[in-house]
N, CA, C and O atoms as CSV, one atom per row, in Angstrom:
chain,resi,resn,atom,element,x,y,z
A,1,MET,N,N,-56.818,-14.249,12.247
A,1,MET,CA,C,-55.640,-14.054,11.436
A,1,MET,C,C,-54.451,-14.677,12.155
A,1,MET,O,O,-54.241,-14.445,13.346
A,2,GLU,N,N,-53.685,-15.459,11.428
A,2,GLU,CA,C,-52.491,-16.068,12.002
A,2,GLU,C,C,-51.389,-15.023,12.125
A,2,GLU,O,O,-51.200,-14.192,11.237
A,3,ARG,N,N,-50.669,-15.080,13.233
A,3,ARG,CA,C,-49.588,-14.121,13.466
A,3,ARG,C,C,-48.320,-14.562,12.754
A,3,ARG,O,O,-47.939,-15.731,12.808
A,4,SER,N,N,-47.672,-13.617,12.087
A,4,SER,CA,C,-46.370,-13.846,11.471
A,4,SER,C,C,-45.296,-13.565,12.513
A,4,SER,O,O,-45.521,-12.807,13.457
A,5,LYS,N,N,-44.132,-14.175,12.338
A,5,LYS,CA,C,-43.014,-13.930,13.247
A,5,LYS,C,C,-42.256,-12.681,12.825
A,5,LYS,O,O,-42.127,-12.394,11.635
A,6,MET,N,N,-41.751,-11.935,13.815
A,6,MET,CA,C,-40.880,-10.790,13.554
A,6,MET,C,C,-39.637,-10.954,14.409
A,6,MET,O,O,-39.700,-11.511,15.506
A,7,GLU,N,N,-38.513,-10.473,13.912
A,7,GLU,CA,C,-37.252,-10.592,14.637
A,7,GLU,C,C,-37.151,-9.543,15.732
A,7,GLU,O,O,-37.610,-8.411,15.580
A,8,MET,N,N,-36.537,-9.949,16.845
A,8,MET,CA,C,-36.323,-9.034,17.958
A,8,MET,C,C,-35.223,-9.612,18.835
A,8,MET,O,O,-35.138,-10.829,18.999
A,9,ARG,N,N,-34.385,-8.759,19.396
A,9,ARG,CA,C,-33.404,-9.220,20.389
A,9,ARG,C,C,-34.137,-9.483,21.690
A,9,ARG,O,O,-35.195,-8.901,21.931
A,10,ASP,N,N,-33.596,-10.342,22.526
A,10,ASP,CA,C,-34.214,-10.763,23.780
A,10,ASP,C,C,-33.857,-9.774,24.887
A,10,ASP,O,O,-32.841,-9.959,25.556
A,11,PRO,N,N,-34.666,-8.720,25.104
A,11,PRO,CA,C,-34.294,-7.707,26.098
A,11,PRO,C,C,-34.651,-8.121,27.526
A,11,PRO,O,O,-35.587,-8.886,27.755
A,12,ILE,N,N,-33.891,-7.603,28.462
A,12,ILE,CA,C,-34.200,-7.708,29.883
A,12,ILE,C,C,-34.483,-6.286,30.350
A,12,ILE,O,O,-33.621,-5.414,30.243
A,13,LEU,N,N,-35.689,-6.048,30.868
A,13,LEU,CA,C,-36.135,-4.701,31.213
A,13,LEU,C,C,-36.641,-4.643,32.641
A,13,LEU,O,O,-37.104,-5.650,33.176
A,14,GLY,N,N,-36.558,-3.484,33.259
A,14,GLY,CA,C,-37.025,-3.289,34.625
A,14,GLY,C,C,-38.503,-2.930,34.675
A,14,GLY,O,O,-38.981,-2.126,33.875
A,15,ALA,N,N,-39.216,-3.522,35.607
A,15,ALA,CA,C,-40.650,-3.259,35.779
A,15,ALA,C,C,-40.898,-1.775,36.019
A,15,ALA,O,O,-40.142,-1.117,36.734
A,16,GLY,N,N,-41.967,-1.255,35.413
A,16,GLY,CA,C,-42.375,0.127,35.633
A,16,GLY,C,C,-41.617,1.151,34.815
A,16,GLY,O,O,-41.985,2.326,34.798
A,17,GLY,N,N,-40.566,0.725,34.137
A,17,GLY,CA,C,-39.804,1.652,33.311
A,17,GLY,C,C,-40.522,1.944,32.003
A,17,GLY,O,O,-41.349,1.153,31.548
A,18,SER,N,N,-40.204,3.074,31.410
A,18,SER,CA,C,-40.778,3.432,30.119
A,18,SER,C,C,-39.795,3.093,29.009
A,18,SER,O,O,-38.597,3.347,29.131
A,19,GLN,N,N,-40.300,2.528,27.945
A,19,GLN,CA,C,-39.499,2.185,26.774
A,19,GLN,C,C,-40.228,2.680,25.523
A,19,GLN,O,O,-41.448,2.838,25.532
A,20,VAL,N,N,-39.488,2.918,24.468
A,20,VAL,CA,C,-40.095,3.311,23.196
A,20,VAL,C,C,-39.567,2.378,22.100
A,20,VAL,O,O,-38.643,2.736,21.370
A,21,PRO,N,N,-40.158,1.177,21.987
A,21,PRO,CA,C,-39.779,0.299,20.889
A,21,PRO,C,C,-40.169,0.954,19.560
A,21,PRO,O,O,-41.158,1.682,19.483
A,22,VAL,N,N,-39.392,0.688,18.534
A,22,VAL,CA,C,-39.661,1.225,17.201
A,22,VAL,C,C,-39.940,0.052,16.271
A,22,VAL,O,O,-39.092,-0.820,16.083
A,23,ALA,N,N,-41.135,0.041,15.693
A,23,ALA,CA,C,-41.510,-0.994,14.722
A,23,ALA,C,C,-41.314,-0.412,13.327
A,23,ALA,O,O,-41.821,0.669,13.025
A,24,THR,N,N,-40.578,-1.130,12.477
A,24,THR,CA,C,-40.318,-0.664,11.118
A,24,THR,C,C,-40.878,-1.682,10.132
A,24,THR,O,O,-40.535,-2.863,10.186
A,25,PHE,N,N,-41.745,-1.217,9.227
A,25,PHE,CA,C,-42.398,-2.100,8.262
A,25,PHE,C,C,-42.989,-1.262,7.133
A,25,PHE,O,O,-43.251,-0.075,7.326
A,26,PRO,N,N,-43.208,-1.861,5.941
A,26,PRO,CA,C,-43.850,-1.146,4.846
A,26,PRO,C,C,-45.345,-1.477,4.783
A,26,PRO,O,O,-45.757,-2.584,5.131
A,27,ILE,N,N,-46.139,-0.521,4.343
A,27,ILE,CA,C,-47.545,-0.759,4.014
A,27,ILE,C,C,-47.816,-0.044,2.688
A,27,ILE,O,O,-47.525,1.142,2.536
A,28,SER,N,N,-48.372,-0.781,1.745
A,28,SER,CA,C,-48.744,-0.219,0.445
A,28,SER,C,C,-50.246,-0.369,0.255
A,28,SER,O,O,-50.832,-1.331,0.751
A,29,PRO,N,N,-50.866,0.540,-0.437
A,29,PRO,CA,C,-50.301,1.717,-1.076
A,29,PRO,C,C,-50.078,2.839,-0.075
A,29,PRO,O,O,-50.511,2.761,1.075
A,30,ALA,N,N,-49.395,3.883,-0.531
A,30,ALA,CA,C,-49.177,5.063,0.302
A,30,ALA,C,C,-50.494,5.790,0.519
A,30,ALA,O,O,-51.392,5.742,-0.322
A,31,GLY,N,N,-50.597,6.466,1.663
A,31,GLY,CA,C,-51.755,7.308,1.941
A,31,GLY,C,C,-52.860,6.670,2.758
A,31,GLY,O,O,-53.882,7.309,3.006
A,32,LEU,N,N,-52.684,5.416,3.187
A,32,LEU,CA,C,-53.724,4.769,3.999
A,32,LEU,C,C,-53.650,5.247,5.445
A,32,LEU,O,O,-52.556,5.329,6.004
A,33,PRO,N,N,-54.788,5.566,6.066
A,33,PRO,CA,C,-54.774,5.884,7.494
A,33,PRO,C,C,-54.640,4.581,8.282
A,33,PRO,O,O,-55.455,3.672,8.125
A,34,CYS,N,N,-53.624,4.491,9.119
A,34,CYS,CA,C,-53.321,3.239,9.823
A,34,CYS,C,C,-53.109,3.481,11.308
A,34,CYS,O,O,-52.939,4.616,11.751
A,35,THR,N,N,-53.122,2.391,12.067
A,35,THR,CA,C,-52.696,2.407,13.461
A,35,THR,C,C,-51.820,1.187,13.703
A,35,THR,O,O,-51.981,0.147,13.065
A,36,ALA,N,N,-50.898,1.337,14.632
A,36,ALA,CA,C,-50.071,0.223,15.099
A,36,ALA,C,C,-50.243,0.147,16.608
A,36,ALA,O,O,-50.337,1.172,17.282
A,37,GLU,N,N,-50.284,-1.062,17.132
A,37,GLU,CA,C,-50.337,-1.271,18.588
A,37,GLU,C,C,-49.336,-2.350,18.946
A,37,GLU,O,O,-49.444,-3.484,18.479
A,38,LEU,N,N,-48.368,-2.005,19.767
A,38,LEU,CA,C,-47.421,-2.971,20.298
A,38,LEU,C,C,-47.876,-3.311,21.704
A,38,LEU,O,O,-48.144,-2.415,22.504
A,39,TRP,N,N,-47.965,-4.608,22.014
A,39,TRP,CA,C,-48.420,-4.993,23.351
A,39,TRP,C,C,-47.655,-6.199,23.865
A,39,TRP,O,O,-47.156,-7.029,23.105
A,40,LEU,N,N,-47.583,-6.261,25.198
A,40,LEU,CA,C,-46.909,-7.350,25.899
A,40,LEU,C,C,-47.952,-8.215,26.567
A,40,LEU,O,O,-48.940,-7.715,27.105
A,41,SER,N,N,-47.724,-9.536,26.531
A,41,SER,CA,C,-48.710,-10.462,27.082
A,41,SER,C,C,-48.027,-11.711,27.617
A,41,SER,O,O,-47.124,-12.256,26.982
A,42,ARG,N,N,-48.463,-12.161,28.793
A,42,ARG,CA,C,-47.945,-13.431,29.323
A,42,ARG,C,C,-48.606,-14.614,28.628
A,42,ARG,O,O,-47.978,-15.660,28.460
A,43,ASP,N,N,-49.883,-14.464,28.217
A,43,ASP,CA,C,-50.616,-15.598,27.653
A,43,ASP,C,C,-50.933,-15.461,26.162
A,43,ASP,O,O,-51.514,-16.376,25.577
A,44,GLY,N,N,-50.570,-14.353,25.542
A,44,GLY,CA,C,-50.832,-14.156,24.122
A,44,GLY,C,C,-52.208,-13.607,23.809
A,44,GLY,O,O,-52.527,-13.365,22.645
A,45,ALA,N,N,-53.037,-13.405,24.838
A,45,ALA,CA,C,-54.393,-12.882,24.628
A,45,ALA,C,C,-54.657,-11.637,25.460
A,45,ALA,O,O,-55.300,-10.699,24.989
A,46,THR,N,N,-54.163,-11.622,26.704
A,46,THR,CA,C,-54.370,-10.500,27.614
A,46,THR,C,C,-53.299,-9.445,27.391
A,46,THR,O,O,-52.112,-9.763,27.329
A,47,ARG,N,N,-53.711,-8.203,27.271
A,47,ARG,CA,C,-52.755,-7.100,27.109
A,47,ARG,C,C,-52.272,-6.674,28.499
A,47,ARG,O,O,-52.961,-5.939,29.207
A,48,ASP,N,N,-51.083,-7.144,28.879
A,48,ASP,CA,C,-50.506,-6.767,30.176
A,48,ASP,C,C,-49.912,-5.364,30.119
A,48,ASP,O,O,-49.790,-4.696,31.146
A,49,ALA,N,N,-49.544,-4.917,28.923
A,49,ALA,CA,C,-49.076,-3.550,28.681
A,49,ALA,C,C,-49.293,-3.269,27.201
A,49,ALA,O,O,-49.149,-4.166,26.370
A,50,THR,N,N,-49.640,-2.025,26.868
A,50,THR,CA,C,-49.888,-1.685,25.468
A,50,THR,C,C,-49.423,-0.258,25.163
A,50,THR,O,O,-49.432,0.618,26.028
A,51,SER,N,N,-49.024,-0.058,23.930
A,51,SER,CA,C,-48.684,1.287,23.472
A,51,SER,C,C,-49.948,2.089,23.177
A,51,SER,O,O,-49.895,3.307,23.006
A,52,GLY,N,N,-51.078,1.401,23.120
A,52,GLY,CA,C,-52.294,2.032,22.628
A,52,GLY,C,C,-52.206,2.095,21.105
A,52,GLY,O,O,-51.206,1.681,20.518
A,53,LEU,N,N,-53.238,2.606,20.481
A,53,LEU,CA,C,-53.254,2.700,19.022
A,53,LEU,C,C,-52.462,3.935,18.590
A,53,LEU,O,O,-52.826,5.062,18.926
A,54,ILE,N,N,-51.388,3.717,17.851
A,54,ILE,CA,C,-50.524,4.798,17.381
A,54,ILE,C,C,-50.895,5.088,15.921
A,54,ILE,O,O,-50.666,4.248,15.051
A,55,PRO,N,N,-51.465,6.269,15.643
A,55,PRO,CA,C,-51.875,6.568,14.265
A,55,PRO,C,C,-50.694,6.986,13.382
A,55,PRO,O,O,-49.760,7.645,13.839
A,56,PHE,N,N,-50.762,6.590,12.119
A,56,PHE,CA,C,-49.784,7.017,11.118
A,56,PHE,C,C,-50.418,6.843,9.741
A,56,PHE,O,O,-51.456,6.196,9.602
A,57,THR,N,N,-49.796,7.415,8.748
A,57,THR,CA,C,-50.250,7.282,7.363
A,57,THR,C,C,-49.218,6.481,6.593
A,57,THR,O,O,-48.026,6.785,6.650
A,58,SER,N,N,-49.663,5.457,5.873
A,58,SER,CA,C,-48.717,4.608,5.142
A,58,SER,C,C,-47.991,5.410,4.074
A,58,SER,O,O,-48.529,6.359,3.503
A,59,THR,N,N,-46.733,4.994,3.817
A,59,THR,CA,C,-45.903,5.672,2.817
A,59,THR,C,C,-45.641,4.792,1.593
A,59,THR,O,O,-45.139,5.271,0.576
A,60,GLY,N,N,-45.980,3.514,1.693
A,60,GLY,CA,C,-45.665,2.579,0.619
A,60,GLY,C,C,-44.252,2.040,0.716
A,60,GLY,O,O,-43.873,1.147,-0.042
A,61,LEU,N,N,-43.468,2.575,1.646
A,61,LEU,CA,C,-42.077,2.160,1.873
A,61,LEU,C,C,-41.907,1.779,3.335
A,61,LEU,O,O,-42.827,1.937,4.137
A,62,ASP,N,N,-40.715,1.271,3.680
A,62,ASP,CA,C,-40.427,1.027,5.095
A,62,ASP,C,C,-40.614,2.327,5.870
A,62,ASP,O,O,-40.127,3.380,5.459
A,63,GLN,N,N,-41.310,2.248,6.975
A,63,GLN,CA,C,-41.441,3.410,7.850
A,63,GLN,C,C,-41.376,2.937,9.293
A,63,GLN,O,O,-41.722,1.796,9.600
A,64,SER,N,N,-40.932,3.816,10.169
A,64,SER,CA,C,-40.762,3.482,11.581
A,64,SER,C,C,-41.859,4.148,12.392
A,64,SER,O,O,-42.175,5.322,12.197
A,65,VAL,N,N,-42.436,3.369,13.313
A,65,VAL,CA,C,-43.495,3.857,14.185
A,65,VAL,C,C,-43.034,3.673,15.632
A,65,VAL,O,O,-42.742,2.553,16.052
A,66,ASN,N,N,-42.969,4.760,16.388
A,66,ASN,CA,C,-42.621,4.691,17.811
A,66,ASN,C,C,-43.828,4.195,18.590
A,66,ASN,O,O,-44.939,4.697,18.418
A,67,CYS,N,N,-43.601,3.200,19.456
A,67,CYS,CA,C,-44.676,2.583,20.231
A,67,CYS,C,C,-44.328,2.639,21.723
A,67,CYS,O,O,-43.896,1.631,22.282
A,68,PRO,N,N,-44.507,3.798,22.383
A,68,PRO,CA,C,-44.126,3.914,23.795
A,68,PRO,C,C,-44.958,2.991,24.678
A,68,PRO,O,O,-46.159,2.816,24.477
A,69,ILE,N,N,-44.282,2.408,25.659
A,69,ILE,CA,C,-44.948,1.429,26.533
A,69,ILE,C,C,-44.315,1.481,27.925
A,69,ILE,O,O,-43.126,1.770,28.061
A,70,THR,N,N,-45.104,1.203,28.942
A,70,THR,CA,C,-44.599,1.073,30.310
A,70,THR,C,C,-44.479,-0.411,30.616
A,70,THR,O,O,-45.436,-1.167,30.443
A,71,ILE,N,N,-43.318,-0.821,31.067
A,71,ILE,CA,C,-43.044,-2.238,31.318
A,71,ILE,C,C,-43.864,-2.722,32.523
A,71,ILE,O,O,-43.861,-2.080,33.573
A,72,PRO,N,N,-44.567,-3.859,32.369
A,72,PRO,CA,C,-45.425,-4.362,33.453
A,72,PRO,C,C,-44.642,-5.041,34.577
A,72,PRO,O,O,-43.416,-4.951,34.640
A,73,ALA,N,N,-45.366,-5.716,35.453
A,73,ALA,CA,C,-44.827,-6.341,36.667
A,73,ALA,C,C,-43.665,-7.278,36.380
A,73,ALA,O,O,-43.616,-7.942,35.345
A,74,GLY,N,N,-42.730,-7.312,37.327
A,74,GLY,CA,C,-41.563,-8.165,37.216
A,74,GLY,C,C,-41.850,-9.606,37.614
A,74,GLY,O,O,-42.885,-9.909,38.207
A,75,GLY,N,N,-40.918,-10.483,37.275
A,75,GLY,CA,C,-41.027,-11.896,37.603
A,75,GLY,C,C,-41.640,-12.716,36.487
A,75,GLY,O,O,-42.013,-13.871,36.695
A,76,TYR,N,N,-41.748,-12.125,35.295
A,76,TYR,CA,C,-42.408,-12.810,34.182
A,76,TYR,C,C,-41.646,-12.607,32.887
A,76,TYR,O,O,-40.822,-11.701,32.760
A,77,GLU,N,N,-41.943,-13.478,31.925
A,77,GLU,CA,C,-41.526,-13.317,30.542
A,77,GLU,C,C,-42.770,-12.917,29.767
A,77,GLU,O,O,-43.847,-13.473,29.981
A,78,TYR,N,N,-42.622,-11.957,28.870
A,78,TYR,CA,C,-43.763,-11.455,28.115
A,78,TYR,C,C,-43.563,-11.665,26.617
A,78,TYR,O,O,-42.482,-11.425,26.080
A,79,ARG,N,N,-44.615,-12.112,25.963
A,79,ARG,CA,C,-44.632,-12.174,24.512
A,79,ARG,C,C,-44.818,-10.758,23.984
A,79,ARG,O,O,-45.501,-9.947,24.609
A,80,VAL,N,N,-44.216,-10.455,22.838
A,80,VAL,CA,C,-44.311,-9.130,22.213
A,80,VAL,C,C,-45.138,-9.279,20.940
A,80,VAL,O,O,-44.788,-10.047,20.044
A,81,LEU,N,N,-46.242,-8.531,20.873
A,81,LEU,CA,C,-47.143,-8.632,19.734
A,81,LEU,C,C,-47.342,-7.258,19.103
A,81,LEU,O,O,-47.302,-6.238,19.790
A,82,LEU,N,N,-47.554,-7.244,17.803
A,82,LEU,CA,C,-47.764,-6.008,17.065
A,82,LEU,C,C,-48.948,-6.206,16.139
A,82,LEU,O,O,-48.958,-7.131,15.328
A,83,ASP,N,N,-49.953,-5.335,16.257
A,83,ASP,CA,C,-51.118,-5.359,15.380
A,83,ASP,C,C,-51.121,-4.086,14.546
A,83,ASP,O,O,-50.881,-2.994,15.061
A,84,VAL,N,N,-51.393,-4.234,13.253
A,84,VAL,CA,C,-51.472,-3.094,12.340
A,84,VAL,C,C,-52.864,-3.098,11.713
A,84,VAL,O,O,-53.339,-4.117,11.210
A,85,ARG,N,N,-53.498,-1.935,11.759
A,85,ARG,CA,C,-54.859,-1.802,11.237
A,85,ARG,C,C,-54.951,-0.629,10.269
A,85,ARG,O,O,-54.183,0.329,10.357
A,86,THR,N,N,-55.901,-0.719,9.345
A,86,THR,CA,C,-56.293,0.425,8.536
A,86,THR,C,C,-57.812,0.497,8.580
A,86,THR,O,O,-58.495,-0.506,8.377
A,87,ASP,N,N,-58.328,1.672,8.843
A,87,ASP,CA,C,-59.774,1.875,9.023
A,87,ASP,C,C,-60.354,0.897,10.034
A,87,ASP,O,O,-61.494,0.454,9.891
A,88,GLY,N,N,-59.564,0.554,11.067
A,88,GLY,CA,C,-60.028,-0.347,12.117
A,88,GLY,C,C,-59.971,-1.820,11.761
A,88,GLY,O,O,-60.296,-2.662,12.599
A,89,ILE,N,N,-59.568,-2.159,10.540
A,89,ILE,CA,C,-59.498,-3.556,10.090
A,89,ILE,C,C,-58.077,-4.071,10.302
A,89,ILE,O,O,-57.111,-3.464,9.837
A,90,LEU,N,N,-57.958,-5.194,11.007
A,90,LEU,CA,C,-56.650,-5.805,11.237
A,90,LEU,C,C,-56.091,-6.297,9.911
A,90,LEU,O,O,-56.675,-7.176,9.277
A,91,ILE,N,N,-54.958,-5.732,9.486
A,91,ILE,CA,C,-54.356,-6.135,8.210
A,91,ILE,C,C,-53.049,-6.907,8.397
A,91,ILE,O,O,-52.575,-7.554,7.464
A,92,ALA,N,N,-52.469,-6.843,9.588
A,92,ALA,CA,C,-51.244,-7.596,9.874
A,92,ALA,C,C,-51.130,-7.807,11.373
A,92,ALA,O,O,-51.431,-6.913,12.164
A,93,ALA,N,N,-50.692,-9.003,11.755
A,93,ALA,CA,C,-50.497,-9.353,13.168
A,93,ALA,C,C,-49.173,-10.097,13.278
A,93,ALA,O,O,-48.929,-11.062,12.553
A,94,TYR,N,N,-48.331,-9.644,14.183
A,94,TYR,CA,C,-46.997,-10.218,14.339
A,94,TYR,C,C,-46.736,-10.591,15.789
A,94,TYR,O,O,-47.314,-10.019,16.714
A,95,GLU,N,N,-45.850,-11.565,15.963
A,95,GLU,CA,C,-45.342,-11.915,17.294
A,95,GLU,C,C,-43.831,-12.035,17.196
A,95,GLU,O,O,-43.309,-12.679,16.286
A,96,ALA,N,N,-43.134,-11.415,18.134
A,96,ALA,CA,C,-41.674,-11.454,18.139
A,96,ALA,C,C,-41.180,-12.873,18.385
A,96,ALA,O,O,-41.846,-13.678,19.036
A,97,ASP,N,N,-39.997,-13.162,17.849
A,97,ASP,CA,C,-39.417,-14.498,18.029
A,97,ASP,C,C,-38.679,-14.632,19.356
A,97,ASP,O,O,-38.129,-15.694,19.647
A,98,GLU,N,N,-38.657,-13.583,20.159
A,98,GLU,CA,C,-38.040,-13.606,21.486
A,98,GLU,C,C,-39.013,-13.031,22.509
A,98,GLU,O,O,-40.017,-12.419,22.142
A,99,LEU,N,N,-38.719,-13.226,23.776
A,99,LEU,CA,C,-39.555,-12.715,24.860
A,99,LEU,C,C,-38.885,-11.527,25.537
A,99,LEU,O,O,-37.660,-11.411,25.533
A,100,VAL,N,N,-39.690,-10.650,26.115
A,100,VAL,CA,C,-39.177,-9.612,26.999
A,100,VAL,C,C,-39.132,-10.216,28.393
A,100,VAL,O,O,-40.133,-10.745,28.877
A,101,ILE,N,N,-37.990,-10.142,29.032
A,101,ILE,CA,C,-37.829,-10.685,30.388
A,101,ILE,C,C,-37.816,-9.526,31.369
A,101,ILE,O,O,-37.031,-8.586,31.237
A,102,VAL,N,N,-38.714,-9.612,32.371
A,102,VAL,CA,C,-38.776,-8.584,33.404
A,102,VAL,C,C,-38.483,-9.289,34.734
A,102,VAL,O,O,-39.380,-9.898,35.317
A,103,PRO,N,N,-37.236,-9.211,35.218
A,103,PRO,CA,C,-36.874,-9.924,36.443
A,103,PRO,C,C,-37.488,-9.296,37.687
A,103,PRO,O,O,-37.867,-8.124,37.705
A,104,TRP,N,N,-37.570,-10.111,38.710
A,104,TRP,CA,C,-38.033,-9.656,40.026
A,104,TRP,C,C,-37.088,-10.248,41.054
A,104,TRP,O,O,-36.721,-11.421,40.975
A,105,VAL,N,N,-36.700,-9.434,42.012
A,105,VAL,CA,C,-35.842,-9.904,43.102
A,105,VAL,C,C,-36.586,-9.611,44.395
A,105,VAL,O,O,-36.966,-8.469,44.655
A,106,GLY,N,N,-36.792,-10.639,45.202
A,106,GLY,CA,C,-37.472,-10.450,46.475
A,106,GLY,C,C,-36.582,-9.762,47.479
A,106,GLY,O,O,-35.378,-9.634,47.258
A,107,PRO,N,N,-37.159,-9.316,48.585
A,107,PRO,CA,C,-36.352,-8.629,49.604
A,107,PRO,C,C,-35.324,-9.605,50.191
A,107,PRO,O,O,-35.651,-10.749,50.507
A,108,PRO,N,N,-34.101,-9.146,50.329
A,108,PRO,CA,C,-33.065,-10.025,50.878
A,108,PRO,C,C,-33.210,-10.222,52.386
A,108,PRO,O,O,-33.763,-9.380,53.095
A,109,VAL,N,N,-32.705,-11.339,52.843
A,109,VAL,CA,C,-32.600,-11.595,54.282
A,109,VAL,C,C,-31.114,-11.649,54.589
A,109,VAL,O,O,-30.383,-12.463,54.025
A,110,ILE,N,N,-30.680,-10.789,55.472
A,110,ILE,CA,C,-29.270,-10.752,55.841
A,110,ILE,C,C,-29.124,-11.306,57.247
A,110,ILE,O,O,-29.770,-10.843,58.188
A,111,THR,N,N,-28.260,-12.309,57.369
A,111,THR,CA,C,-28.029,-12.944,58.667
A,111,THR,C,C,-26.591,-12.707,59.096
A,111,THR,O,O,-25.660,-12.873,58.308
A,112,TRP,N,N,-26.419,-12.315,60.357
A,112,TRP,CA,C,-25.076,-12.064,60.882
A,112,TRP,C,C,-24.674,-13.162,61.804
A,112,TRP,O,O,-23.572,-13.135,62.353
């Protein structure tokens, strides 16, 4: 399945911190058992961090799903991907139009 683009601001986050991104989207019809998984990846295939499968029931309208995640190692830019499934079948796949930046600063050397 080809990934659709989703809008996102370009965040800068600290490694190891916890964040709760909120994905908002509609699924019709109402009443479907669904899961959403938000994940970060340097290469678009490996899950460097994931919210895990977050269960919800579709409403047929826009609904918000909290996707808690722990930010991975610093020094990289991560792609943000969102997969939505019903009954285990992938029904939508998205990739954010921006990257998550996790900076890394090495130990300083101070010279007198």
